[in-house]
N, C-alpha and C positions, 0 to 999 in steps of 0.2 A: 252729094257725097255723104257717106254714113261712116262714123267712126266708132269702132267697138274695141275696148281695151287697147287703144293706141293704134290699132290697125284701120286703115282707111279703105273704104270700098267704094267702087263707082256706083253712082245712082243710075238705075235703069229706067226711071220714070214709072216704075211699077210699085207694088206694095214693099213695105219693108221686108216681108218675108221673101218675096220674089227676088229682090236685090241681093239679099244675103245668099239665097240658094244660087243664084247666078254667078256669085263670086266664091263658090265652093265652101260655104259656111252653112252648117246644118243645125239651126237652132231647134229646140223642142217646141213643137206646135201640133195642134190638131185642126187647123183651119180647113184643110182639104177634106177632112172626115165629117165636117159640120159642127164641131164643138169649138166655140170661141173662148178666149180668155187665157189659154195655156201659155201664150208667149207675151202676156201683159208686162209692160215695163213698170217697175215700182218707183 
């Protein structure tokens, strides 16, 4: 289970990015283009 700003998303046993995308959340990321670090949590 992932919680973002009070909204809870079902875990898909994938990566954080995969879980958010499968739950219709589109975070800014460049993982699929080969550039890591864009979605880093502070």
